[in-house]
LOBA-294786 format. One record per residue (C-alpha): residue in three letters; chain; x, y, z. Coordinates in steps of 0.25 Angstrom, whole numbers, always signed. Each point is the difference from the previous one (the first is absolute). Layout:
N
<site res="Ala" chain="A" u="X" v="Y" w="Z"/>
...
This chain:
378
<site res="Leu" chain="A" u="-14" v="+39" w="-24"/>
<site res="Pro" chain="A" u="+14" v="-2" w="+5"/>
<site res="Ser" chain="A" u="-6" v="+9" w="+11"/>
<site res="Gly" chain="A" u="-11" v="-7" w="+4"/>
<site res="Ile" chain="A" u="+7" v="-12" w="-1"/>
<site res="Ser" chain="A" u="+11" v="+5" w="+9"/>
<site res="Val" chain="A" u="-12" v="+5" w="+10"/>
<site res="Ala" chain="A" u="-4" v="-13" w="+1"/>
<site res="Val" chain="A" u="+11" v="-6" w="+2"/>
<site res="Phe" chain="A" u="+3" v="+9" w="+11"/>
<site res="Phe" chain="A" u="-13" v="-2" w="+7"/>
<site res="Arg" chain="A" u="+0" v="-14" w="+0"/>
<site res="Trp" chain="A" u="+14" v="-3" w="+4"/>
<site res="Gly" chain="A" u="+5" v="+14" w="+5"/>
<site res="Ser" chain="A" u="+12" v="+7" w="+0"/>
<site res="Arg" chain="A" u="+10" v="-11" w="-1"/>
<site res="Met" chain="A" u="-3" v="-1" w="-13"/>
<site res="Leu" chain="A" u="+6" v="+15" w="-3"/>
<site res="Pro" chain="A" u="+13" v="-5" w="-5"/>
<site res="Ala" chain="A" u="-7" v="-10" w="-10"/>
<site res="Ile" chain="A" u="-8" v="+12" w="-5"/>
<site res="Phe" chain="A" u="+10" v="+8" w="-3"/>
<site res="Leu" chain="A" u="+9" v="-9" w="-7"/>
<site res="Ala" chain="A" u="-12" v="-4" w="-9"/>
<site res="Ala" chain="A" u="-3" v="+15" w="-2"/>
<site res="Phe" chain="A" u="+17" v="+3" w="-3"/>
<site res="Thr" chain="A" u="-1" v="-11" w="-11"/>
<site res="Ile" chain="A" u="-10" v="+6" w="-8"/>
<site res="Asn" chain="A" u="+3" v="+13" w="+1"/>
<site res="Val" chain="A" u="+15" v="-4" w="-6"/>
<site res="Tyr" chain="A" u="-6" v="-8" w="-9"/>
<site res="Thr" chain="A" u="-8" v="+12" w="-6"/>
<site res="Gly" chain="A" u="+13" v="+8" w="-2"/>
<site res="Val" chain="A" u="+4" v="+6" w="+9"/>
<site res="Asp" chain="A" u="+13" v="+0" w="+8"/>
<site res="Val" chain="A" u="+2" v="-6" w="+14"/>
<site res="Leu" chain="A" u="+1" v="+11" w="+9"/>
<site res="Thr" chain="A" u="-12" v="+6" w="-7"/>
<site res="Gly" chain="A" u="-7" v="-15" w="+0"/>
<site res="Ala" chain="A" u="+2" v="+0" w="+15"/>
<site res="Leu" chain="A" u="-4" v="+14" w="+5"/>
<site res="Ile" chain="A" u="-14" v="-4" w="-8"/>
<site res="Ala" chain="A" u="-3" v="-13" w="+7"/>
<site res="Cys" chain="A" u="+2" v="+7" w="+13"/>
<site res="Gly" chain="A" u="-13" v="+8" w="-4"/>
<site res="Asn" chain="A" u="-5" v="-12" w="-6"/>
<site res="Ser" chain="A" u="+1" v="-8" w="+13"/>
<site res="Leu" chain="A" u="-1" v="+11" w="+10"/>
<site res="Gly" chain="A" u="-15" v="+4" w="-7"/>
<site res="Pro" chain="A" u="-5" v="-14" w="+1"/>
<site res="Leu" chain="A" u="+6" v="-1" w="+16"/>
<site res="Ser" chain="A" u="-8" v="+12" w="+4"/>
<site res="Ala" chain="A" u="-12" v="-5" w="-10"/>
<site res="Ala" chain="A" u="+0" v="-14" w="+11"/>
<site res="Phe" chain="A" u="+1" v="+8" w="+13"/>
<site res="Leu" chain="A" u="-10" v="+9" w="-2"/>
<site res="Leu" chain="A" u="-9" v="-11" w="-3"/>
<site res="Lys" chain="A" u="+4" v="-7" w="+12"/>
<site res="Gln" chain="A" u="+0" v="+12" w="+8"/>
<site res="Trp" chain="A" u="-15" v="+4" w="-4"/>
<site res="Arg" chain="A" u="-3" v="-15" w="+2"/>
<site res="Cys" chain="A" u="-3" v="-1" w="-14"/>
<site res="Asp" chain="A" u="-5" v="-15" w="-1"/>
<site res="Leu" chain="A" u="-2" v="-3" w="-14"/>
<site res="Leu" chain="A" u="-2" v="-13" w="+4"/>
<site res="Arg" chain="A" u="-14" v="+3" w="+6"/>
<site res="Leu" chain="A" u="-4" v="+12" w="-4"/>
<site res="His" chain="A" u="-10" v="+12" w="+5"/>
<site res="Arg" chain="A" u="-4" v="+12" w="-5"/>
<site res="Tyr" chain="A" u="+12" v="+9" w="+2"/>
<site res="Thr" chain="A" u="+10" v="-9" w="-7"/>
<site res="Ala" chain="A" u="-1" v="+5" w="-12"/>
<site res="Leu" chain="A" u="+3" v="+14" w="+3"/>
<site res="Leu" chain="A" u="+12" v="-5" w="+10"/>
<site res="Leu" chain="A" u="+5" v="-7" w="-12"/>
<site res="Ile" chain="A" u="-2" v="+13" w="-11"/>
<site res="Ala" chain="A" u="+8" v="+9" w="+11"/>
<site res="Ala" chain="A" u="+12" v="-10" w="+3"/>
<site res="Ala" chain="A" u="+1" v="-1" w="-14"/>
<site res="Ile" chain="A" u="+1" v="+15" w="-5"/>
<site res="Leu" chain="A" u="+9" v="+3" w="+14"/>
<site res="Ser" chain="A" u="+9" v="-10" w="-5"/>
<site res="Ala" chain="A" u="+1" v="+1" w="-12"/>
<site res="Phe" chain="A" u="+6" v="+13" w="+2"/>
<site res="Ile" chain="A" u="+11" v="-3" w="+6"/>
<site res="Ser" chain="A" u="+5" v="-9" w="-12"/>
<site res="Ala" chain="A" u="-5" v="+9" w="-10"/>
<site res="Ile" chain="A" u="+9" v="+12" w="+6"/>
<site res="Ile" chain="A" u="+12" v="-8" w="+1"/>
<site res="Gly" chain="A" u="+1" v="-6" w="-13"/>
<site res="Ala" chain="A" u="-3" v="+13" w="-7"/>
<site res="Thr" chain="A" u="+10" v="+6" w="+7"/>
<site res="Val" chain="A" u="+10" v="-10" w="-2"/>
<site res="Leu" chain="A" u="-2" v="+0" w="-14"/>
<site res="Ala" chain="A" u="-2" v="+15" w="-3"/>
<site res="Leu" chain="A" u="+14" v="+1" w="+10"/>
<site res="Ala" chain="A" u="+5" v="-11" w="-12"/>
<site res="His" chain="A" u="-5" v="+7" w="-11"/>
<site res="Ser" chain="A" u="-2" v="+15" w="+4"/>
<site res="Phe" chain="A" u="-14" v="+1" w="-3"/>
<site res="Ser" chain="A" u="-8" v="+13" w="+2"/>
<site res="Ser" chain="A" u="-8" v="+2" w="+12"/>
<site res="Glu" chain="A" u="-11" v="+0" w="-9"/>
<site res="Arg" chain="A" u="+3" v="-14" w="-6"/>
<site res="Trp" chain="A" u="+4" v="-4" w="+14"/>
<site res="Ala" chain="A" u="-15" v="+3" w="+4"/>
<site res="Ile" chain="A" u="-5" v="-7" w="-12"/>
<site res="Thr" chain="A" u="+8" v="-12" w="+2"/>
<site res="Ala" chain="A" u="-3" v="-1" w="+14"/>
<site res="Leu" chain="A" u="-15" v="+1" w="+0"/>
<site res="Val" chain="A" u="+1" v="-10" w="-11"/>
<site res="Trp" chain="A" u="+7" v="-9" w="+8"/>
<site res="Trp" chain="A" u="-8" v="+3" w="+12"/>
<site res="Leu" chain="A" u="-14" v="-5" w="-8"/>
<site res="Gly" chain="A" u="+8" v="-14" w="-4"/>
<site res="Asp" chain="A" u="+4" v="-3" w="+13"/>
<site res="Ser" chain="A" u="-15" v="+4" w="+7"/>
<site res="Leu" chain="A" u="-5" v="-9" w="-12"/>
<site res="Gly" chain="A" u="+8" v="-10" w="+2"/>
<site res="Ile" chain="A" u="-3" v="-1" w="+15"/>
<site res="Val" chain="A" u="-14" v="-1" w="-1"/>
<site res="Leu" chain="A" u="-1" v="-9" w="-10"/>
<site res="Cys" chain="A" u="+9" v="-10" w="+5"/>
<site res="Ala" chain="A" u="+1" v="-1" w="+15"/>
<site res="Pro" chain="A" u="-15" v="-3" w="+4"/>
<site res="Leu" chain="A" u="+2" v="-11" w="-11"/>
<site res="Leu" chain="A" u="+13" v="-7" w="+5"/>
<site res="Ile" chain="A" u="-5" v="+6" w="+15"/>
<site res="Ser" chain="A" u="-12" v="-11" w="+0"/>
<site res="Leu" chain="A" u="+6" v="-10" w="-9"/>
<site res="Ser" chain="A" u="-2" v="-13" w="+6"/>
<site res="Val" chain="A" u="-1" v="-15" w="-1"/>
<site res="Lys" chain="A" u="-15" v="+3" w="+5"/>
<site res="Ser" chain="A" u="-3" v="+12" w="-9"/>
<site res="Leu" chain="A" u="+7" v="-10" w="-11"/>
<site res="Gln" chain="A" u="-9" v="-11" w="+1"/>
<site res="Asp" chain="A" u="-12" v="+10" w="+0"/>
<site res="Val" chain="A" u="+4" v="+2" w="-13"/>
<site res="Val" chain="A" u="+1" v="-14" w="-6"/>
<site res="Arg" chain="A" u="-13" v="-4" w="+6"/>
<site res="Gln" chain="A" u="-9" v="+5" w="-9"/>
<site res="Pro" chain="A" u="+10" v="-1" w="-13"/>
<site res="Arg" chain="A" u="-11" v="+2" w="-10"/>
<site res="Ala" chain="A" u="-7" v="+11" w="+7"/>
<site res="Thr" chain="A" u="+15" v="+6" w="+4"/>
<site res="Ile" chain="A" u="+3" v="-1" w="-16"/>
<site res="Ile" chain="A" u="-14" v="+4" w="-6"/>
<site res="Phe" chain="A" u="+1" v="+14" w="+10"/>
<site res="Cys" chain="A" u="+17" v="+1" w="-5"/>
<site res="Leu" chain="A" u="-6" v="+1" w="-16"/>
<site res="Ile" chain="A" u="-11" v="+10" w="+3"/>
<site res="Ala" chain="A" u="+9" v="+9" w="+7"/>
<site res="Leu" chain="A" u="+10" v="-1" w="-12"/>
<site res="Leu" chain="A" u="-13" v="+3" w="-10"/>
<site res="Leu" chain="A" u="-3" v="+13" w="+9"/>
<site res="Ala" chain="A" u="+15" v="+4" w="+2"/>
<site res="Leu" chain="A" u="+2" v="-1" w="-15"/>
<site res="Leu" chain="A" u="-14" v="+8" w="-3"/>
<site res="Cys" chain="A" u="+4" v="+10" w="+10"/>
<site res="Phe" chain="A" u="+12" v="+3" w="-5"/>
<site res="Pro" chain="A" u="+9" v="-5" w="-13"/>
<site res="Leu" chain="A" u="-15" v="-3" w="-9"/>
<site res="Asn" chain="A" u="-5" v="+13" w="+7"/>
<site res="Gln" chain="A" u="+5" v="+10" w="-11"/>
<site res="Phe" chain="A" u="-7" v="+6" w="-12"/>
<site res="Asn" chain="A" u="+4" v="+5" w="-11"/>
<site res="Ser" chain="A" u="-2" v="+14" w="+5"/>
<site res="Gly" chain="A" u="+9" v="-3" w="+12"/>
<site res="Ser" chain="A" u="-9" v="+0" w="+7"/>
<site res="Ala" chain="A" u="-4" v="-11" w="+11"/>
<site res="Leu" chain="A" u="-13" v="-4" w="+8"/>
<site res="Pro" chain="A" u="+0" v="+4" w="+14"/>
<site res="Ile" chain="A" u="-2" v="-16" w="+4"/>
<site res="Val" chain="A" u="+9" v="+0" w="+10"/>
<site res="Phe" chain="A" u="-9" v="-2" w="+11"/>
<site res="Val" chain="A" u="-4" v="-12" w="-4"/>
<site res="Thr" chain="A" u="+15" v="-6" w="+6"/>
<site res="Phe" chain="A" u="-5" v="+3" w="+14"/>
<site res="Val" chain="A" u="-11" v="-9" w="+0"/>
<site res="Cys" chain="A" u="+9" v="-11" w="-5"/>
<site res="Val" chain="A" u="+9" v="+3" w="+11"/>
<site res="Ala" chain="A" u="-13" v="-1" w="+10"/>
<site res="Trp" chain="A" u="-2" v="-12" w="-7"/>
<site res="Ala" chain="A" u="+14" v="-8" w="+4"/>
<site res="Ala" chain="A" u="-1" v="+7" w="+13"/>
<site res="Leu" chain="A" u="-12" v="-8" w="+5"/>
<site res="Phe" chain="A" u="+4" v="-12" w="-8"/>
<site res="Leu" chain="A" u="+14" v="+0" w="+2"/>
<site res="Gly" chain="A" u="+4" v="+8" w="+14"/>
<site res="Leu" chain="A" u="+12" v="+10" w="+0"/>
<site res="Ile" chain="A" u="+6" v="-8" w="-8"/>
<site res="Gly" chain="A" u="-8" v="+1" w="-13"/>
<site res="Ala" chain="A" u="-1" v="+15" w="+4"/>
<site res="Ala" chain="A" u="+13" v="+3" w="-1"/>
<site res="Ser" chain="A" u="+3" v="-10" w="-13"/>
<site res="Cys" chain="A" u="-12" v="+7" w="-7"/>
<site res="Thr" chain="A" u="+5" v="+13" w="+2"/>
<site res="Leu" chain="A" u="+14" v="-4" w="-5"/>
<site res="Gly" chain="A" u="-4" v="-5" w="-12"/>
<site res="Phe" chain="A" u="-10" v="+11" w="-3"/>
<site res="Ser" chain="A" u="+12" v="+10" w="+3"/>
<site res="Phe" chain="A" u="+9" v="-7" w="-6"/>
<site res="Ile" chain="A" u="-8" v="+1" w="-14"/>
<site res="Ala" chain="A" u="-5" v="+13" w="+2"/>
<site res="Ile" chain="A" u="+17" v="+4" w="+3"/>
<site res="Trp" chain="A" u="+2" v="-9" w="-14"/>
<site res="Ser" chain="A" u="-10" v="+9" w="-10"/>
<site res="Thr" chain="A" u="+4" v="+13" w="+5"/>
<site res="Ser" chain="A" u="+14" v="-2" w="-3"/>
<site res="Gln" chain="A" u="-5" v="-5" w="-14"/>
<site res="Gln" chain="A" u="-8" v="+12" w="-1"/>
<site res="Leu" chain="A" u="-15" v="-8" w="+1"/>
<site res="Gly" chain="A" u="-10" v="+2" w="+10"/>
<site res="Pro" chain="A" u="-7" v="+11" w="+9"/>
<site res="Phe" chain="A" u="+12" v="+3" w="+7"/>
<site res="Val" chain="A" u="+7" v="+6" w="-11"/>
<site res="Phe" chain="A" u="+4" v="+15" w="-1"/>
<site res="Asp" chain="A" u="+8" v="+9" w="-8"/>
<site res="Asn" chain="A" u="+7" v="+4" w="+14"/>
<site res="Val" chain="A" u="+6" v="-15" w="+5"/>
<site res="Gln" chain="A" u="+0" v="+8" w="+13"/>
<site res="Ile" chain="A" u="-15" v="-2" w="+3"/>
<site res="Ser" chain="A" u="+2" v="-14" w="-8"/>
<site res="Tyr" chain="A" u="+8" v="-4" w="+14"/>
<site res="Trp" chain="A" u="-9" v="+7" w="+8"/>
<site res="Thr" chain="A" u="-13" v="-6" w="-7"/>
<site res="Ile" chain="A" u="+7" v="-14" w="+2"/>
<site res="Trp" chain="A" u="+2" v="+3" w="+14"/>
<site res="Ile" chain="A" u="-12" v="+4" w="+7"/>
<site res="Tyr" chain="A" u="-6" v="-11" w="-10"/>
<site res="Thr" chain="A" u="+6" v="-10" w="+8"/>
<site res="Ile" chain="A" u="+0" v="+6" w="+15"/>
<site res="Ala" chain="A" u="-15" v="+1" w="-4"/>
<site res="Met" chain="A" u="-2" v="-15" w="-3"/>
<site res="Ile" chain="A" u="+8" v="-5" w="+11"/>
<site res="Ile" chain="A" u="-6" v="+9" w="+11"/>
<site res="Phe" chain="A" u="-12" v="-6" w="-5"/>
<site res="Gly" chain="A" u="+3" v="-14" w="-2"/>
<site res="Leu" chain="A" u="+8" v="+0" w="+14"/>
<site res="Met" chain="A" u="-14" v="+6" w="+7"/>
<site res="Val" chain="A" u="-9" v="-9" w="-7"/>
<site res="Thr" chain="A" u="+10" v="-12" w="+5"/>
<site res="Ser" chain="A" u="-1" v="+7" w="+15"/>
<site res="Ala" chain="A" u="-17" v="+0" w="+0"/>
<site res="His" chain="A" u="-1" v="-13" w="-6"/>
<site res="Gly" chain="A" u="+10" v="-7" w="+10"/>
<site res="Glu" chain="A" u="-8" v="+10" w="+11"/>
<site res="Ile" chain="A" u="-13" v="-6" w="-3"/>
<site res="Ile" chain="A" u="+5" v="-15" w="-1"/>
<site res="Asp" chain="A" u="+7" v="+3" w="+14"/>
<site res="Thr" chain="A" u="-14" v="+6" w="+6"/>
<site res="Ser" chain="A" u="-7" v="-12" w="-7"/>
<site res="Glu" chain="A" u="+10" v="-11" w="+8"/>
<site res="Gln" chain="A" u="-1" v="+10" w="+12"/>
<site res="Leu" chain="A" u="-15" v="+0" w="+0"/>
<site res="Arg" chain="A" u="-1" v="-17" w="-3"/>
<site res="Leu" chain="A" u="+10" v="-3" w="+12"/>
<site res="Ala" chain="A" u="-8" v="+10" w="+9"/>
<site res="Asn" chain="A" u="-13" v="-8" w="-5"/>
<site res="Ala" chain="A" u="+7" v="-13" w="+4"/>
<site res="Glu" chain="A" u="+3" v="+4" w="+12"/>
<site res="Leu" chain="A" u="-14" v="+5" w="+3"/>
<site res="Leu" chain="A" u="-6" v="-14" w="-4"/>
<site res="Ala" chain="A" u="+9" v="-6" w="+10"/>
<site res="Gln" chain="A" u="-2" v="+9" w="+10"/>
<site res="Gln" chain="A" u="-16" v="-3" w="-2"/>
<site res="Gln" chain="A" u="+4" v="-15" w="-1"/>
<site res="Glu" chain="A" u="+7" v="+2" w="+14"/>
<site res="Leu" chain="A" u="-12" v="+7" w="+5"/>
<site res="Gln" chain="A" u="-10" v="-10" w="-3"/>
<site res="Asp" chain="A" u="+9" v="-13" w="+6"/>
<site res="Phe" chain="A" u="+1" v="+9" w="+12"/>
<site res="Asn" chain="A" u="-16" v="+3" w="-1"/>
<site res="Lys" chain="A" u="-2" v="-15" w="-1"/>
<site res="Ala" chain="A" u="+10" v="-3" w="+11"/>
<site res="Leu" chain="A" u="-6" v="+8" w="+8"/>
<site res="Ser" chain="A" u="-14" v="-5" w="+0"/>
<site res="Ile" chain="A" u="+6" v="-16" w="+2"/>
<site res="Ala" chain="A" u="+8" v="+5" w="+10"/>
<site res="Ala" chain="A" u="-11" v="+6" w="+9"/>
<site res="Ala" chain="A" u="-11" v="-11" w="-5"/>
<site res="Asp" chain="A" u="+12" v="-8" w="+9"/>
<site res="Ala" chain="A" u="+3" v="+8" w="+11"/>
<site res="Ile" chain="A" u="-15" v="+5" w="+4"/>
<site res="Asn" chain="A" u="-4" v="-14" w="+10"/>
<site res="Thr" chain="A" u="+15" v="+0" w="+6"/>
<site res="Gln" chain="A" u="+2" v="+7" w="+14"/>
<site res="Asp" chain="A" u="+9" v="+12" w="-6"/>
<site res="Phe" chain="A" u="-5" v="+4" w="-13"/>
<site res="Ile" chain="A" u="+13" v="+11" w="-2"/>
<site res="Ala" chain="A" u="+10" v="-12" w="+2"/>
<site res="Ser" chain="A" u="-6" v="-11" w="-9"/>
<site res="Leu" chain="A" u="-3" v="+12" w="-12"/>
<site res="Leu" chain="A" u="+15" v="+2" w="+1"/>
<site res="Lys" chain="A" u="+2" v="-13" w="-1"/>
<site res="Ser" chain="A" u="-9" v="-3" w="-11"/>
<site res="Leu" chain="A" u="+4" v="+11" w="-10"/>
<site res="Gly" chain="A" u="+15" v="-4" w="+3"/>
<site res="Gln" chain="A" u="-3" v="-14" w="-6"/>
<site res="Val" chain="A" u="-9" v="+3" w="-11"/>
<site res="Leu" chain="A" u="+10" v="+13" w="-5"/>
<site res="Gly" chain="A" u="+13" v="-4" w="+6"/>
<site res="Ala" chain="A" u="+3" v="+10" w="+7"/>
<site res="Asp" chain="A" u="+11" v="+1" w="+10"/>
<site res="Tyr" chain="A" u="-5" v="+9" w="+8"/>
<site res="Leu" chain="A" u="-12" v="+5" w="+4"/>
<site res="Leu" chain="A" u="-5" v="+10" w="+10"/>
<site res="Val" chain="A" u="-12" v="+8" w="+7"/>
<site res="Ser" chain="A" u="+6" v="+14" w="+5"/>
<site res="Leu" chain="A" u="-9" v="+11" w="+10"/>
<site res="Val" chain="A" u="+6" v="+14" w="-4"/>
<site res="Asp" chain="A" u="+2" v="+9" w="+11"/>
<site res="Ser" chain="A" u="-10" v="+14" w="+3"/>
<site res="Ala" chain="A" u="+12" v="+6" w="-7"/>
<site res="Ser" chain="A" u="+2" v="-7" w="-13"/>
<site res="Thr" chain="A" u="+15" v="-4" w="+2"/>
<site res="Lys" chain="A" u="+0" v="-11" w="+7"/>
<site res="Ala" chain="A" u="-6" v="-14" w="-2"/>
<site res="Thr" chain="A" u="-1" v="-12" w="+10"/>
<site res="Thr" chain="A" u="-4" v="-14" w="-4"/>
<site res="His" chain="A" u="-10" v="-7" w="+4"/>
<site res="Thr" chain="A" u="+3" v="-12" w="-7"/>
<site res="Phe" chain="A" u="+12" v="-6" w="-7"/>
<site res="Tyr" chain="A" u="+0" v="-11" w="-7"/>
<site res="Ser" chain="A" u="+13" v="-6" w="-8"/>
<site res="Asp" chain="A" u="+7" v="-13" w="-1"/>
<site res="Gly" chain="A" u="-13" v="-8" w="+2"/>
<site res="Glu" chain="A" u="+0" v="+8" w="+14"/>
<site res="Ile" chain="A" u="-6" v="+10" w="+6"/>
<site res="Lys" chain="A" u="+11" v="+9" w="+6"/>
<site res="Pro" chain="A" u="+2" v="+11" w="+10"/>
<site res="Asn" chain="A" u="-5" v="+13" w="-3"/>
<site res="Phe" chain="A" u="+8" v="+11" w="-2"/>
<site res="Thr" chain="A" u="-1" v="+17" w="-2"/>
<site res="Tyr" chain="A" u="+6" v="+6" w="-12"/>
<site res="Pro" chain="A" u="+1" v="+14" w="-6"/>
<site res="Leu" chain="A" u="-9" v="+3" w="-10"/>
<site res="Gln" chain="A" u="+9" v="+10" w="-8"/>
<site res="His" chain="A" u="+7" v="-4" w="-13"/>
<site res="Thr" chain="A" u="-9" v="-12" w="+2"/>
<site res="Pro" chain="A" u="-10" v="-5" w="-12"/>
<site res="Cys" chain="A" u="-8" v="-3" w="+13"/>
<site res="Lys" chain="A" u="-1" v="+15" w="+0"/>
<site res="Asp" chain="A" u="-4" v="+2" w="-15"/>
<site res="Ala" chain="A" u="-10" v="-12" w="+2"/>
<site res="Leu" chain="A" u="-6" v="+10" w="+14"/>
<site res="Ala" chain="A" u="-1" v="+11" w="-10"/>
<site res="Gln" chain="A" u="-6" v="-5" w="-13"/>
<site res="Ser" chain="A" u="-9" v="-10" w="+6"/>
<site res="Phe" chain="A" u="+7" v="-12" w="-8"/>
<site res="Cys" chain="A" u="+17" v="-1" w="-5"/>
<site res="Phe" chain="A" u="+3" v="-11" w="-9"/>
<site res="Ile" chain="A" u="+14" v="-3" w="-4"/>
<site res="Pro" chain="A" u="+2" v="-10" w="-9"/>
<site res="Gln" chain="A" u="+16" v="+0" w="-1"/>
<site res="Asn" chain="A" u="+14" v="+8" w="+8"/>
<site res="Val" chain="A" u="-7" v="+2" w="+11"/>
<site res="Gln" chain="A" u="+12" v="+3" w="+7"/>
<site res="Ser" chain="A" u="+5" v="+10" w="-10"/>
<site res="Leu" chain="A" u="-11" v="+9" w="+1"/>
<site res="Tyr" chain="A" u="+2" v="-1" w="+16"/>
<site res="Pro" chain="A" u="+14" v="-1" w="+2"/>
<site res="Glu" chain="A" u="-3" v="+5" w="+14"/>
<site res="Asp" chain="A" u="-9" v="-11" w="+4"/>
<site res="Glu" chain="A" u="+10" v="-10" w="+9"/>
<site res="Met" chain="A" u="-11" v="-11" w="-1"/>
<site res="Leu" chain="A" u="-1" v="+1" w="-15"/>
<site res="Val" chain="A" u="+16" v="+0" w="-2"/>
<site res="His" chain="A" u="+3" v="-10" w="+13"/>
<site res="Glu" chain="A" u="-10" v="-10" w="-5"/>
<site res="Asp" chain="A" u="+3" v="+1" w="-17"/>
<site res="Ile" chain="A" u="-13" v="+3" w="-1"/>
<site res="Glu" chain="A" u="-5" v="+3" w="-15"/>
<site res="Ser" chain="A" u="-16" v="+3" w="-1"/>
<site res="Tyr" chain="A" u="-10" v="+7" w="+10"/>
<site res="Leu" chain="A" u="-14" v="-1" w="+2"/>
<site res="Gly" chain="A" u="-8" v="+9" w="+10"/>
<site res="Val" chain="A" u="-13" v="+5" w="+2"/>
């Protein structure tokens, strides 16, 4: 777990935390009984490994706060690669200090790598995603959260320490824990999936160390590998379920916003048709029908600029027939159609842009100069 904590610290606050991580690792190493020099050298590996993991996650743009389907694989890859650094440094320092054989060095490095990589995939997602909002989501439904935790604990006990018979065999029911992880991911998101995975893995490791449960084998290396594969599979599963659920929520929100925008545009068009009918009725008996029509439209719609234009035969320029603004008819002018919404209105027979029309047509001088926000062209 210390490796996962260090990765989360580096990921959230950057490399400036390196002295603090080194000091913490050095203190723990010396406390375990190694000499000062050995503790300092091992602490270098304890610091560089997590630092490289955080660096890889940022280089690969692996945002654990906004998951996508590849995030889990990138996290696993970063954990596997970075754990080699601390494992090789730590095993080499111990081998030099205690004159290990090459075989013992390999076993030490392997066990070290398994522990550090597990710590990263178990702890880093949980601590990186931890925030005030995520904690509020947990405590918002305290009764449901407590019931879920009790069910998860019962399943963990049944699948691991209590899954033992007189013959020494265990039922193959570990897959049930994946259902619980999926439930946690859907119920609480990443913090739920990561917490559930951490709890199941902890009980699985403890049970195996007590020679209980389905991961107990005559060869302890096989037990280590089985726990590692189980944990990796569970964290990948939890992250992917969280990612898929998040994508569904994001898509639903995008559809809701798009539908709201479509309804707003429909309402705008209905208002325009109504205003056009009123303006036409007001202007029908006037001498200059088009000028009166634009004036009435301006009053009904609250539009700042209204114009009727005639397009040349090449469809490259347009000349205003009537231009109404500021409550009066203005002098006519000619303007190019290229890079204007009028060009799109001509091509599509209709063009409606309710907002941000300047950003869509930055080369249209009139839109920019007059600070025009929306456009409707027929």
